[in-house]
TIDOKE-301528 format. One record per residue (C-alpha): x, y, z; residue number from 1. Coordinates in Angstrom, 3 decimals. Layout:
BEGIN
ATOM       c1       c2       c3   i
ATOM        X        Y        Z NUM
...
This chain:
BEGIN
ATOM       c1       c2       c3   i
ATOM  -42.769   -7.379   10.026   1
ATOM  -39.300   -6.036   10.660   2
ATOM  -36.426   -5.161    8.344   3
ATOM  -33.349   -7.360    8.712   4
ATOM  -29.727   -7.032    7.630   5
ATOM  -26.662   -9.246    7.610   6
ATOM  -23.234   -7.924    8.496   7
ATOM  -20.753   -8.148    5.605   8
ATOM  -17.924   -8.390    8.133   9
ATOM  -17.603  -11.723    9.898  10
ATOM  -17.101  -12.035   13.645  11
ATOM  -13.855  -13.569   14.926  12
ATOM  -15.471  -17.026   14.767  13
ATOM  -16.541  -16.540   11.126  14
ATOM  -20.234  -15.780   11.781  15
ATOM  -22.011  -13.105    9.761  16
ATOM  -24.598  -11.736   12.192  17
ATOM  -28.204  -10.979   11.295  18
ATOM  -29.621   -7.789   12.836  19
ATOM  -33.067   -6.260   13.055  20
ATOM  -33.466   -2.596   12.123  21
ATOM  -33.040   -0.472   15.241  22
ATOM  -30.459   -2.762   16.875  23
ATOM  -27.685   -0.873   18.640  24
ATOM  -25.180   -3.248   16.978  25
ATOM  -26.551   -2.750   13.440  26
ATOM  -23.537   -2.285   11.126  27
ATOM  -22.983    0.878    9.111  28
ATOM  -24.805    1.042    5.767  29
ATOM  -21.685    0.144    3.809  30
ATOM  -21.104   -2.958    5.958  31
ATOM  -24.508   -4.609    5.686  32
ATOM  -26.801   -6.333    3.192  33
ATOM  -30.548   -5.756    3.343  34
ATOM  -32.408   -9.044    3.707  35
ATOM  -35.938   -7.669    3.393  36
ATOM  -38.864   -7.682    5.793  37
ATOM  -39.432  -10.837    7.814  38
ATOM  -41.885  -11.971   10.458  39
ATOM  -39.046  -13.450   12.506  40
ATOM  -35.282  -13.780   12.606  41
ATOM  -35.581  -17.398   11.452  42
ATOM  -36.554  -16.495    7.886  43
ATOM  -34.012  -13.646    7.886  44
ATOM  -31.229  -16.074    8.835  45
ATOM  -32.326  -18.427    6.032  46
ATOM  -32.153  -15.501    3.573  47
ATOM  -28.702  -14.502    4.856  48
ATOM  -27.465  -17.994    3.958  49
ATOM  -27.955  -16.970    0.311  50
ATOM  -24.923  -14.718    0.890  51
ATOM  -22.836  -16.505    3.532  52
ATOM  -22.470  -20.101    4.709  53
ATOM  -21.848  -19.198    8.351  54
ATOM  -24.679  -17.056    9.732  55
ATOM  -25.932  -16.368   13.245  56
ATOM  -28.594  -14.166   14.825  57
ATOM  -27.467  -11.180   16.861  58
ATOM  -27.482  -11.945   20.587  59
ATOM  -29.215   -8.606   21.294  60
ATOM  -31.877   -8.196   18.605  61
ATOM  -32.290  -11.725   17.198  62
ATOM  -31.597  -13.782   20.289  63
ATOM  -34.091  -16.476   19.279  64
ATOM  -31.769  -17.239   16.352  65
ATOM  -28.483  -16.809   18.209  66
ATOM  -26.351  -19.874   18.806  67
ATOM  -23.249  -19.819   20.959  68
């Protein structure tokens, strides 16, 4: 299982991106919310929707959950 986080700052399109620990694009500590440990990005994205309506997986570390 991996630790996942959601970015508090939205992208230009309004998405709050979900990142796996170790991602080069992982936001600074003050700009992220810990989502817990998950077996895949899918459950992490579902958890992130508890915080934000518009959520997307990071293209680099959660590509399976990334939508364009």
